[in-house]
N, C-alpha and C positions, 0 to 999 in steps of 0.2 A: 502745532504741537498737541498730541493725543494725551488727554487726560482721563483716566479711567474713571474717577468719581463724577466729573461732569458728563460722561457718557452714559453712566447709570443714571444720573438725576435725569437727563434728557430722554432717556427711554422708558423709565419707569415712573408711574405716578406716584407723587409725594403723599404721605398720609395728610389728611386735612388739618390735624391739629398740629402740624409742625410748620413752623417758617423757617426755611433753608436758608435765608439770607444770612451770609456770613459764615456759615459752617456746613460741613458735609458729615451725614451720618449714615452708617450702612449696618443692617442686622443680618446676619447671615445664619438662618436656621435657629435663631434663639440660642446659639451656642458661643457666638462672636459678635461684638459690637466694635465698630471702627468709627472713630470720629476724626475729623480735621477741623481745626478752627476753635478748639476749647481755649478759655482764658484763665483756667485754674481750678482745682479740686476743692469741693466744699465738704463732702462726707465720703468716708471710706470704709467699708466693712464688707463682710462676705455675703450679707444680704442688700446692702444699699451703697450704690456708688452715685453721686451726685458732682456735676461740675458746671462752671458757668460757660455759655457762649454768649455771642454778642445778644444783648438785650434779653436774656433769658438764662434759665438754669434748667439744665437736664437731670432728671432723676431715673435711675435704672434700678430696678428692683429684681431679685433673683434669689438664687441659692448656689453657694460654693463658689461665688464670683471672685476673680483675681484681676488685678490690674496688670497685665502682661506687658504693656508698653505705655511710656509716659515721656513725651519730649515737649518742647516748648509749645506746640500746637496739636500735638497727635496723642489720642488716647486709644488703646486696644484693651478691651474687658473681655476676659473668656469666663465660662461657667454656664449655669442653666439661667438664661435671661428671661424672666416672666413679663416684665412690663417695662417701657421706655415713654417717660412722659416729659413734656415740656412745661414748665411753670413759669 
């Protein structure tokens, strides 16, 4: 069965500062961030959105960001995404 995110992970080198074990994350041109495998929101504002993933927290910094999709394990963030960091 074809899985888009698995294909992307296999064909694109992952940033060294991310351990993608347990979740998938795609940043499209700094305008859209799509995440599969989150376990809950921590912070929500137009400048900072943070959420939990397996064994870590992802912090997304930017400008005029909105949470355009939130489901049990999927998050879609739109806006001007300046920094994505795993802590």
